[in-house]
Structures are given as structure tokens and as C-alpha cells.
C-alpha positions as a Python dict, from the first residue, in 0.01 Angstrom:
ca = {
    (1, 'M'): (0, 0, 0),
    (2, 'A'): (109, 362, 58),
    (3, 'E'): (3, 621, -197),
    (4, 'I'): (196, 949, -214),
    (5, 'P'): (65, 1234, -432),
    (6, 'Y'): (333, 1449, -594),
    (7, 'H'): (277, 1750, -820),
    (8, 'A'): (524, 1781, -1106),
    (9, 'D'): (483, 2159, -1106),
    (10, 'D'): (642, 2179, -760),
    (11, 'M'): (1021, 2168, -759),
    (12, 'A'): (1023, 2038, -403),
    (13, 'D'): (1197, 1727, -279),
    (14, 'L'): (976, 1446, -153),
    (15, 'E'): (1122, 1234, 125),
    (16, 'L'): (937, 925, 237),
    (17, 'G'): (1097, 939, 581),
    (18, 'T'): (1294, 700, 795),
    (19, 'D'): (987, 499, 888),
    (20, 'F'): (941, 390, 526),
    (21, 'D'): (966, 15, 485),
    (22, 'P'): (1173, -56, 170),
    (23, 'K'): (995, -387, 123),
    (24, 'Q'): (653, -227, 124),
    (25, 'K'): (467, -174, -202),
    (26, 'V'): (446, 197, -280),
    (27, 'S'): (234, 365, -545),
    (28, 'L'): (352, 712, -647),
    (29, 'H'): (95, 944, -805),
    (30, 'F'): (218, 1226, -1028),
    (31, 'D'): (11, 1518, -1148),
    (32, 'A'): (25, 1470, -1526),
    (33, 'T'): (-72, 1801, -1681),
    (34, 'P'): (-24, 1730, -2054),
    (35, 'F'): (313, 1812, -2204),
    (36, 'E'): (218, 2007, -2517),
    (37, 'T'): (448, 2053, -2814),
    (38, 'A'): (409, 2139, -3180),
    (39, 'D'): (485, 1877, -3441),
    (40, 'D'): (655, 1953, -3771),
    (41, 'A'): (324, 1998, -3949),
    (42, 'G'): (205, 2263, -3707),
    (43, 'G'): (-52, 2057, -3522),
    (44, 'G'): (-72, 2016, -3146),
    (45, 'Q'): (64, 1695, -3000),
    (46, 'H'): (-9, 1618, -2635),
    (47, 'R'): (216, 1391, -2437),
    (48, 'A'): (164, 1308, -2070),
    (49, 'Y'): (427, 1354, -1801),
    (50, 'D'): (534, 990, -1765),
    (51, 'P'): (794, 882, -1512),
    (52, 'V'): (1063, 693, -1704),
    (53, 'V'): (1337, 527, -1501),
    (54, 'S'): (1593, 254, -1541),
    (55, 'W'): (1549, 71, -1213),
    (56, 'D'): (1466, -294, -1263),
    (57, 'E'): (1241, -302, -959),
    (58, 'L'): (1010, -30, -1093),
    (59, 'I'): (705, -107, -1302),
    (60, 'L'): (660, 158, -1571),
    (61, 'P'): (353, 376, -1523),
    (62, 'T'): (-8, 322, -1598),
    (63, 'E'): (-240, 617, -1643),
    (64, 'K'): (-543, 674, -1422),
    (65, 'K'): (-804, 946, -1375),
    (66, 'D'): (-933, 1045, -1035),
    (67, 'A'): (-1285, 1161, -946),
    (68, 'N'): (-1204, 1513, -1071),
    (69, 'K'): (-1080, 1376, -1405),
    (70, 'N'): (-721, 1469, -1325),
    (71, 'V'): (-477, 1243, -1502),
    (72, 'H'): (-220, 1059, -1288),
    (73, 'S'): (71, 838, -1377),
    (74, 'V'): (113, 556, -1128),
    (75, 'V'): (443, 380, -1060),
    (76, 'T'): (473, 83, -824),
    (77, 'W'): (793, -83, -704),
    (78, 'K'): (792, -425, -546),
    (79, 'A'): (1102, -367, -331),
    (80, 'A'): (1349, -84, -285),
    (81, 'P'): (1557, -31, -599),
    (82, 'Q'): (1917, -133, -626),
    (83, 'A'): (2183, 129, -710),
    (84, 'P'): (2029, 302, -1013),
    (85, 'S'): (2183, 337, -1356),
    (86, 'L'): (1995, 643, -1473),
    (87, 'G'): (2011, 641, -1849),
    (88, 'A'): (2086, 290, -1965),
    (89, 'A'): (1726, 200, -2036),
    (90, 'T'): (1578, 524, -2167),
    (91, 'K'): (1616, 749, -2467),
    (92, 'P'): (1658, 1119, -2378),
    (93, 'S'): (1381, 1221, -2616),
    (94, 'E'): (1135, 1002, -2428),
    (95, 'V'): (1201, 1123, -2076),
    (96, 'R'): (927, 1325, -1909),
    (97, 'T'): (992, 1274, -1539),
    (98, 'V'): (1296, 1131, -1366),
    (99, 'L'): (1314, 967, -1025),
    (100, 'Y'): (1636, 975, -826),
    (101, 'G'): (1726, 754, -534),
    (102, 'K'): (1965, 867, -263),
    (103, 'S'): (2040, 776, 94),
    (104, 'K'): (2095, 1026, 375),
    (105, 'D'): (2472, 1007, 345),
    (106, 'G'): (2462, 1061, -32),
    (107, 'T'): (2532, 702, -143),
    (108, 'A'): (2317, 516, -395),
    (109, 'V'): (1992, 365, -277),
    (110, 'S'): (2002, -4, -184),
    (111, 'T'): (1758, -249, -25),
    (112, 'Q'): (1889, -154, 319),
    (113, 'V'): (1810, 219, 280),
    (114, 'S'): (1472, 341, 395),
    (115, 'D'): (1501, 709, 294),
    (116, 'V'): (1429, 778, -72),
    (117, 'L'): (1455, 1117, -244),
    (118, 'L'): (1239, 1191, -546),
    (119, 'V'): (1290, 1490, -778),
    (120, 'V'): (1064, 1558, -1073),
    (121, 'P'): (1183, 1808, -1337),
    (122, 'G'): (960, 1922, -1622),
    (123, 'L'): (1230, 1919, -1891),
    (124, 'I'): (1330, 1682, -2172),
    (125, 'D'): (1636, 1666, -2392),
    (126, 'A'): (1569, 1822, -2735),
    (127, 'R'): (1904, 1805, -2915),
    (128, 'A'): (1786, 1549, -3172),
    (129, 'R'): (1468, 1746, -3245),
    (130, 'V'): (1662, 2072, -3293),
    (131, 'E'): (1915, 1905, -3521),
    (132, 'Q'): (1635, 1757, -3730),
    (133, 'A'): (1462, 2095, -3767),
    (134, 'A'): (1793, 2267, -3843),
    (135, 'T'): (1878, 2018, -4116),
    (136, 'A'): (1536, 2063, -4275),
    (137, 'A'): (1592, 2441, -4278),
    (138, 'G'): (1944, 2417, -4420),
    (139, 'L'): (2099, 2525, -4089),
    (140, 'S'): (2364, 2372, -3868),
    (141, 'V'): (2417, 2363, -3493),
    (142, 'A'): (2786, 2290, -3542),
    (143, 'P'): (2992, 2573, -3389),
    (144, 'D'): (3212, 2783, -3615),
    (145, 'P'): (3533, 2910, -3451),
    (146, 'K'): (3522, 3230, -3657),
    (147, 'T'): (3420, 3525, -3442),
    (148, 'W'): (3446, 3900, -3415),
    (149, 'L'): (3513, 3950, -3046),
    (150, 'V'): (3723, 4200, -2857),
    (151, 'D'): (3917, 4084, -2551),
    (152, 'F'): (3815, 4400, -2367),
    (153, 'N'): (4015, 4577, -2103),
    (154, 'T'): (3854, 4850, -1893),
    (155, 'P'): (3771, 5106, -2013),
    (156, 'C'): (3648, 4945, -2335),
    (157, 'I'): (3711, 5250, -2552),
    (158, 'L'): (4054, 5372, -2660),
    (159, 'D'): (4180, 5680, -2842),
    (160, 'G'): (4354, 5465, -3100),
    (161, 'D'): (4339, 5413, -3473),
    (162, 'A'): (4009, 5445, -3657),
    (163, 'G'): (3789, 5136, -3678),
    (164, 'W'): (3858, 4838, -3451),
    (165, 'G'): (4158, 5020, -3307),
    (166, 'R'): (3919, 5228, -3097),
    (167, 'W'): (3848, 4929, -2873),
    (168, 'N'): (4079, 4876, -2578),
    (169, 'G'): (4155, 4510, -2637),
    (170, 'A'): (4275, 4260, -2893),
    (171, 'L'): (4040, 4158, -3176),
    (172, 'Q'): (3964, 3784, -3157),
    (173, 'Q'): (3859, 3632, -3489),
    (174, 'S'): (3885, 3268, -3382),
    (175, 'V'): (3750, 3138, -3051),
    (176, 'P'): (3689, 2761, -3085),
    (177, 'L'): (3438, 2613, -2841),
    (178, 'D'): (3562, 2327, -2623),
    (179, 'G'): (3238, 2296, -2427),
    (180, 'E'): (2900, 2140, -2501),
    (181, 'L'): (2587, 2274, -2670),
    (182, 'R'): (2255, 2134, -2550),
    (183, 'F'): (1888, 2199, -2617),
    (184, 'V'): (1609, 2142, -2367),
    (185, 'E'): (1233, 2139, -2424),
    (186, 'A'): (993, 2260, -2155),
    (187, 'R'): (621, 2216, -2107),
    (188, 'T'): (527, 2585, -2113),
    (189, 'T'): (656, 2897, -2290),
    (190, 'P'): (945, 2942, -2332),
    (191, 'K'): (933, 2587, -2468),
    (192, 'L'): (1290, 2563, -2591),
    (193, 'F'): (1619, 2648, -2421),
    (194, 'G'): (1970, 2648, -2560),
    (195, 'L'): (2257, 2578, -2320),
    (196, 'Y'): (2633, 2616, -2347),
    (197, 'I'): (2833, 2423, -2088),
    (198, 'P'): (3205, 2516, -2081),
    (199, 'K'): (3461, 2239, -2043),
    (200, 'G'): (3537, 2190, -1675),
    (201, 'T'): (3200, 2312, -1546),
    (202, 'K'): (3066, 1962, -1478),
    (203, 'T'): (3320, 1856, -1220),
    (204, 'G'): (3246, 2101, -939),
    (205, 'T'): (3094, 2023, -605),
    (206, 'G'): (2932, 2357, -524),
    (207, 'P'): (2633, 2543, -670),
    (208, 'I'): (2596, 2577, -1048),
    (209, 'D'): (2623, 2935, -1179),
    (210, 'F'): (2414, 3057, -1475),
    (211, 'C'): (2399, 3343, -1726),
    (212, 'V'): (2048, 3387, -1874),
    (213, 'F'): (1999, 3596, -2190),
    (214, 'F'): (1675, 3781, -2280),
    (215, 'H'): (1632, 3821, -2657),
    (216, 'P'): (1450, 4099, -2849),
    (217, 'A'): (1082, 4080, -2941),
    (218, 'I'): (962, 3780, -3144),
    (219, 'T'): (755, 3940, -3422),
    (220, 'G'): (613, 3869, -3764),
    (221, 'D'): (819, 4157, -3899),
    (222, 'A'): (1128, 3961, -3800),
    (223, 'G'): (1012, 3661, -4004),
    (224, 'F'): (855, 3446, -3733),
    (225, 'P'): (543, 3251, -3841),
    (226, 'P'): (207, 3379, -3714),
    (227, 'G'): (47, 3252, -3398),
    (228, 'E'): (199, 2944, -3240),
    (229, 'K'): (245, 2764, -3572),
    (230, 'N'): (539, 2524, -3548),
    (231, 'Y'): (668, 2693, -3232),
    (232, 'P'): (942, 2628, -3129),
    (233, 'Y'): (1071, 2425, -3425),
    (234, 'A'): (991, 2645, -3724),
    (235, 'A'): (1299, 2741, -3926),
    (236, 'R'): (1301, 3104, -3805),
    (237, 'Y'): (1288, 2994, -3439),
    (238, 'I'): (1575, 2749, -3493),
    (239, 'Q'): (1777, 3017, -3670),
    (240, 'C'): (1716, 3251, -3376),
    (241, 'I'): (1820, 3009, -3103),
    (242, 'I'): (2130, 2886, -3286),
    (243, 'G'): (2252, 3239, -3367),
    (244, 'Y'): (2212, 3387, -3020),
    (245, 'L'): (2330, 3072, -2841),
    (246, 'L'): (2652, 3049, -3041),
    (247, 'S'): (2722, 3420, -2991),
    (248, 'G'): (2686, 3384, -2615),
    (249, 'A'): (2883, 3059, -2613),
    (250, 'H'): (3186, 3218, -2779),
    (251, 'Q'): (3182, 3501, -2526),
    (252, 'V'): (3160, 3257, -2234),
    (253, 'Q'): (3444, 3059, -2389),
    (254, 'L'): (3668, 3366, -2425),
    (255, 'S'): (3589, 3478, -2069),
    (256, 'K'): (3693, 3140, -1921),
    (257, 'R'): (3416, 3172, -1663),
    (258, 'D'): (3260, 2870, -1492),
    (259, 'V'): (2901, 2948, -1589),
    (260, 'V'): (2626, 2768, -1783),
    (261, 'Y'): (2486, 2997, -2054),
    (262, 'V'): (2107, 2975, -2095),
    (263, 'F'): (1908, 3107, -2392),
    (264, 'P'): (1526, 3085, -2352),
    (265, 'L'): (1333, 3104, -2681),
    (266, 'G'): (1002, 3291, -2658),
    (267, 'S'): (704, 3276, -2894),
    (268, 'I'): (534, 3533, -3113),
    (269, 'T'): (214, 3537, -2905),
    (270, 'Q'): (354, 3501, -2551),
    (271, 'Q'): (713, 3629, -2587),
    (272, 'L'): (879, 3486, -2271),
    (273, 'S'): (549, 3463, -2079),
    (274, 'T'): (601, 3448, -1700),
    (275, 'F'): (964, 3339, -1730),
    (276, 'T'): (1067, 3698, -1658),
    (277, 'Q'): (924, 3669, -1306),
    (278, 'G'): (1197, 3599, -1052),
    (279, 'P'): (1031, 3298, -881),
    (280, 'V'): (950, 3136, -1217),
    (281, 'L'): (1301, 3185, -1353),
    (282, 'L'): (1453, 3047, -1034),
    (283, 'K'): (1231, 2738, -1050),
    (284, 'L'): (1348, 2674, -1407),
    (285, 'L'): (1712, 2704, -1304),
    (286, 'K'): (1647, 2454, -1023),
    (287, 'D'): (1494, 2219, -1280),
    (288, 'L'): (1804, 2269, -1497),
    (289, 'T'): (2035, 2160, -1217),
    (290, 'V'): (1848, 1828, -1218),
    (291, 'Y'): (1861, 1805, -1598),
    (292, 'L'): (2235, 1875, -1600),
    (293, 'G'): (2291, 1588, -1358),
    (294, 'R'): (2057, 1355, -1544),
    (295, 'F'): (2177, 1412, -1901),
    (296, 'A'): (2490, 1628, -1904),
    (297, 'G'): (2695, 1428, -1657),
    (298, 'F'): (2733, 1693, -1387),
    (299, 'A'): (2898, 1556, -1077),
    (300, 'N'): (2726, 1546, -737),
    (301, 'S'): (2378, 1568, -888),
    (302, 'P'): (2085, 1597, -857),
    (303, 'H'): (2152, 1803, -546),
    (304, 'R'): (2370, 2080, -691),
    (305, 'D'): (2208, 2409, -593),
    (306, 'V'): (2158, 2719, -809),
    (307, 'G'): (2446, 2958, -745),
    (308, 'R'): (2526, 3305, -877),
    (309, 'V'): (2308, 3420, -1169),
    (310, 'A'): (2366, 3682, -1438),
    (311, 'A'): (2076, 3819, -1644),
    (312, 'A'): (2168, 3974, -1979),
    (313, 'C'): (1936, 4152, -2219),
    (314, 'Y'): (1942, 4305, -2567),
    (315, 'S'): (1709, 4558, -2732),
    (316, 'F'): (1344, 4477, -2642),
    (317, 'G'): (1483, 4231, -2388),
    (318, 'A'): (1514, 4536, -2160),
    (319, 'N'): (1141, 4501, -2097),
    (320, 'H'): (1199, 4145, -1977),
    (321, 'M'): (1479, 4273, -1755),
    (322, 'N'): (1245, 4539, -1618),
    (323, 'A'): (987, 4271, -1533),
    (324, 'L'): (1257, 4066, -1362),
    (325, 'M'): (1367, 4364, -1153),
    (326, 'G'): (1007, 4439, -1059),
    (327, 'S'): (936, 4080, -951),
    (328, 'S'): (1265, 4032, -764),
    (329, 'P'): (1283, 4308, -501),
    (330, 'P'): (1525, 4309, -208),
    (331, 'G'): (1407, 4046, 36),
    (332, 'S'): (1308, 3796, -235),
    (333, 'E'): (1500, 3471, -267),
    (334, 'F'): (1614, 3536, -623),
    (335, 'Y'): (1746, 3887, -548),
    (336, 'D'): (1907, 3811, -214),
    (337, 'K'): (2064, 3473, -288),
    (338, 'H'): (2119, 3439, -664),
    (339, 'W'): (2084, 3736, -902),
    (340, 'F'): (2404, 3939, -866),
    (341, 'E'): (2504, 4022, -1226),
    (342, 'A'): (2317, 4229, -1489),
    (343, 'Y'): (2439, 4307, -1843),
    (344, 'H'): (2228, 4546, -2053),
    (345, 'C'): (2333, 4534, -2422),
    (346, 'D'): (2184, 4835, -2607),
    (347, 'P'): (1860, 4804, -2410),
    (348, 'V'): (1548, 4964, -2561),
    (349, 'P'): (1268, 4983, -2302),
    (350, 'V'): (922, 5071, -2435),
    (351, 'P'): (834, 5442, -2411),
    (352, 'D'): (627, 5396, -2093),
    (353, 'L'): (933, 5252, -1914),
    (354, 'Q'): (1203, 5484, -2043),
    (355, 'A'): (1171, 5733, -1758),
    (356, 'S'): (1177, 5468, -1483),
    (357, 'Y'): (1424, 5218, -1629),
    (358, 'P'): (1746, 5395, -1518),
    (359, 'A'): (1619, 5428, -1161),
    (360, 'A'): (1520, 5059, -1156),
    (361, 'C'): (1872, 4962, -1266),
    (362, 'V'): (2035, 5184, -1002),
    (363, 'R'): (1810, 5047, -726),
    (364, 'W'): (1887, 4692, -833),
    (365, 'W'): (2264, 4759, -819),
    (366, 'N'): (2241, 4907, -469),
    (367, 'K'): (2591, 5054, -498),
    (368, 'G'): (2741, 4709, -543),
    (369, 'A'): (2629, 4561, -211),
    (370, 'N'): (2686, 4184, -184),
    (371, 'K'): (2910, 4185, -493),
    (372, 'R'): (2628, 4300, -720),
    (373, 'C'): (2757, 4405, -1067),
    (374, 'L'): (2577, 4631, -1316),
    (375, 'R'): (2694, 4680, -1677),
    (376, 'I'): (2513, 4893, -1936),
    (377, 'Y'): (2638, 4926, -2295),
    (378, 'R'): (2430, 5147, -2525),
    (379, 'Q'): (2381, 5411, -2790),
    (380, 'P'): (2126, 5697, -2769),
    (381, 'S'): (1774, 5557, -2800),
    (382, 'G'): (1527, 5791, -2630),
    (383, 'W'): (1625, 5740, -2267),
    (384, 'D'): (1929, 5857, -2070),
    (385, 'P'): (2072, 5661, -1774),
    (386, 'W'): (2385, 5877, -1748),
    (387, 'P'): (2280, 6128, -1475),
    (388, 'L'): (2146, 5866, -1232),
    (389, 'M'): (2419, 5612, -1302),
    (390, 'S'): (2696, 5867, -1266),
    (391, 'A'): (2556, 5994, -936),
    (392, 'A'): (2515, 5641, -796),
    (393, 'M'): (2872, 5556, -900),
    (394, 'G'): (3014, 5863, -727),
    (395, 'S'): (3050, 6081, -1041),
    (396, 'P'): (3368, 5919, -1177),
    (397, 'K'): (3558, 6100, -1449),
    (398, 'P'): (3451, 5966, -1790),
    (399, 'T'): (3680, 5835, -2062),
    (400, 'T'): (3584, 6000, -2393),
    (401, 'V'): (3680, 5889, -2746),
    (402, 'Q'): (3528, 6011, -3075),
    (403, 'G'): (3185, 6085, -2930),
    (404, 'A'): (3183, 5776, -2704),
    (405, 'R'): (3214, 5796, -2326),
    (406, 'Q'): (3248, 5549, -2041),
    (407, 'I'): (3244, 5551, -1661),
    (408, 'D'): (3345, 5265, -1433),
    (409, 'V'): (3356, 5160, -1071),
    (410, 'P'): (3585, 4857, -1022),
    (411, 'N'): (3491, 4547, -827),
    (412, 'D'): (3615, 4549, -467),
    (413, 'D'): (3636, 4187, -361),
    (414, 'G'): (3774, 4268, -18),
    (415, 'A'): (3488, 4504, 64),
    (416, 'G'): (3230, 4274, -96),
    (417, 'K'): (3134, 4541, -349),
    (418, 'G'): (3042, 4480, -712),
    (419, 'G'): (3141, 4724, -982),
    (420, 'A'): (2946, 4913, -1244),
    (421, 'T'): (3008, 5017, -1605),
    (422, 'L'): (2825, 5253, -1837),
    (423, 'V'): (2944, 5269, -2199),
    (424, 'E'): (2768, 5510, -2434),
    (425, 'T'): (2873, 5513, -2799),
    (426, 'H'): (2768, 5731, -3092),
    (427, 'L'): (2761, 5641, -3459),
    (428, 'E'): (3077, 5837, -3536),
    (429, 'F'): (3275, 5620, -3294),
    (430, 'W'): (3200, 5309, -3503),
    (431, 'R'): (3308, 5461, -3836),
    (432, 'G'): (3553, 5242, -4024),
    (433, 'M'): (3465, 4911, -3856),
    (434, 'F'): (3236, 4770, -4124),
    (435, 'G'): (3393, 4855, -4457),
    (436, 'A'): (3146, 5012, -4693),
    (437, 'T'): (2864, 5000, -4439),
    (438, 'D'): (2901, 5343, -4277),
    (439, 'P'): (2714, 5362, -3942),
    (440, 'V'): (2687, 5740, -3972),
    (441, 'K'): (2503, 5698, -4301),
    (442, 'N'): (2298, 5390, -4217),
    (443, 'G'): (2207, 5470, -3858),
    (444, 'F'): (2103, 5298, -3536),
    (445, 'F'): (2052, 4943, -3661),
    (446, 'T'): (2392, 4926, -3831),
    (447, 'I'): (2553, 4880, -3491),
    (448, 'H'): (2255, 4773, -3275),
    (449, 'G'): (2317, 4401, -3326),
    (450, 'W'): (2683, 4426, -3231),
    (451, 'F'): (2609, 4504, -2867),
    (452, 'P'): (2503, 4152, -2756),
    (453, 'N'): (2776, 4002, -2975),
    (454, 'L'): (3053, 4203, -2806),
    (455, 'F'): (2964, 4321, -2459),
    (456, 'Q'): (2836, 4015, -2276),
    (457, 'Y'): (3202, 3918, -2275),
    (458, 'H'): (3303, 4235, -2092),
    (459, 'G'): (3035, 4170, -1829),
    (460, 'L'): (3150, 3808, -1782),
    (461, 'K'): (3518, 3901, -1771),
    (462, 'N'): (3448, 4157, -1496),
    (463, 'S'): (3212, 3931, -1301),
    (464, 'F'): (3254, 3740, -976),
    (465, 'F'): (3202, 3406, -1152),
    (466, 'R'): (3473, 3149, -1091),
    (467, 'T'): (3752, 3122, -1348),
    (468, 'L'): (3805, 2787, -1518),
}
């Protein structure tokens, strides 16, 4: 009997090779680091990584400990599996690890095939759990078509009527979603992800493109419970993920871009942990491509690759973006092959980063090489990217309206150059948009939250993502 060790933390494909005898008994050992989650009462519940599959020929796992007390799940099949029906025999909430069978030419595995591909993602479907927590908190995950979006042209600002007439684009107050909202639970922080999958995204044959959003700081001042209590299913966490996910979903919908929107939900003690490191984020996106094939019905899965990636940030999320830039230098896989779009929505780097943040953004953009796009939308907040950005963009003439200003470099598809945008607004520019709530009187935070709710759309519209 052949025994093949496989570590679930490695997103590598395991191929048994052409010399594998499909009639031979095979025992597959999986590293089963406990899957830890919080139950509704706030206690810790540990669940092992168990392979769950729907192949009749597979015996469901037994748990063993080796000499070093490492826990393993062991699966044995008596003969090679027939063409698998991945989903008929399992509930999404129970899945820990999924096995896929595939022949060299891409057809389903049969008893005649001696080359078996195994992929082990560390994600489970969490839609039912989120809906349960939302209902308990008096919340709903049902999308509301009512929005306040602007179908931006470039430049975004316009010397028009006061209020919403100062935006160069039509106000959109109804953008119904025709795509799919999903929630995914992971083993480590961030432990919950919200996804929006536009209609038409599942049918492609090429790589899957993503837009990942970095939220502001998770703090007690913002109403999150102390420590890790009930993370990620406490009411305040659920309110956070639903609000930001729906905002991003409506902007993806309006943009008509073929991109999966990803919202990772951090915790009060760890924020987003190591997820802001390029290699870690890329591994998660690779796991998501498997999840999307397993549960969301994406065609040609599980071997759809990660394609073009956008990273968007808001407020304190600038510090996550800074960490991502620092861990994804030129020459790294994530920078060179995937991360080509960056949208900064009123970013607020911590004081120690304010001097270096503009230079980091300009270096990342690299004057648009390889269709790299940089968009920054902001109001004054203690740091000033204008001099460096303007110089890197070739000192274009700014558009100015009521204290706001904007500079742009357009995308040049033929030359393989990505564009750049810098929008800088002042409180006076926003006067008249919010009725009795006067930004000039009430200050920075009156308009701070509008940046992620408006400008991700402009970044997506002016991206190199495919149009649906």
C-alpha cells in the first residue's frame, strides 16, 4: 500500500505519476492542523481538516497520530474512482478538504486513468453561518438596489451646479445586482471573506481576475467586541462585512467588469494578520480559484489560474496596502504576474509612513509599465502625494473645481502602459451634497466614508479588466 504525505498548507498540486496503478490501494495522509472557529457563545471550537468527497470508491477518513503527535486524516480507495460528482454527497458547511480527479487530457478520472490530481484548499462555504448570524442581529444579506453611485467620466470633477452636479457623470440611485454573493470561512485570520461574483464571470476559460479590498482598522471604538470574542460572527463583524461587500458589489456591477470582488474581514487583535503579504494573499487567491470551481460552478475548474489582481484600500487600509507593496517588490511573482491595479480611497497611512507612502505608490506604478494602473482619491490628511505623483505622471495640467483638483494619465493599450489618476478634494467642493449635513461645518469624517463607496467604480471602469 502506497502512502503519500500531503500538507494542506501547501497549495501545490500532487500528481501520483503515470506509474501509479489505479487498482492499487492508496492511503493519503493529510496534515490536519485544527480548523479553529468561534461558536455563537464565544467559545473556541476546533474542527479537523477532514477530506470529504463524493466518490463511491473512497472510504471517508479516519484520524491517526504519528510519533510526533501530529494529527493525520487517512483516506483509502479500493480502486480508482469513477467520474466524480463533487457535491452530491456533501453539505457545503461540512467540507474541509476537497479532492479532485483529472486525467492528463482534462477528462474525468476513470478506472483506466493512472494519473490523479489532488488539490487541497483550506476554505469552507460559510453562507448559511453568515445568514444565521445576520438574522440574529436583525441584519440582512439581501442586496438592496438603492445606491448613490456616480457613473464617472474622466476627469471626475466638473465645474457644474452645486452639489452632485460637480461630479462628471450621471448619478445612479438604483444598480440592481444580477450576480452572486458568497461567504467563505478560512482557518486563519482573516477568517471570513465576502465575495461578489458578477453574472457571466463563471463561464470563462482563462484565469480568474480579482479585486481585493482592505478595510479600515477593526477597533473597540468602532463597536467591535474585545479580543477574539465571537470573531468573525459577532453582530458588528457581520454588519461590517455586509456593508462593505455590498458597496463594492454595486460598483463592480455598474462597471460591468469581469472580476470577482473579495472582502477579507480582519479581527480586533490581528487586523488582517499576514494576509497583506504578497505571497500569502496570492496563496489565498489560488485557494479561491479551487473554491469557485467546487461550490460556485466556475467552468474549467479546479485548474483556472489567478489572473489580473486589483488591490483597493480605504482609510487605515492604506497601511495594509503599504505592507503589500513592501512584500511584493519587482521580481516577485505577485508583482510581476498578477498585481496590476491599485485603488487608494482616502488613504490614511500612520504618521510614520506618511513621508514614504507617496514614493512607495509611485515606485509600484513604475510609470504604467506592463499595464499597471494607479488611482488615488483623497482629501488632505497630513500627507501630500501631489508633487511626486505629478512629476511621475509628466506634470499634466490639473482640472480644478471649487477647491478640488485632478490630474490624469490615460491608459495606452497599444503601448502596454497603464494610466494614473490623482483626485484631491476639499470640504468646500462637497457642499450641498448631503442636505443639512454641511461638510465644511462637520469636517473630515463627513465625507471620508464616501470615498470607498464612490471611487472604486472609477478605478474599475478605467482598468484593464475584461468587460462583461
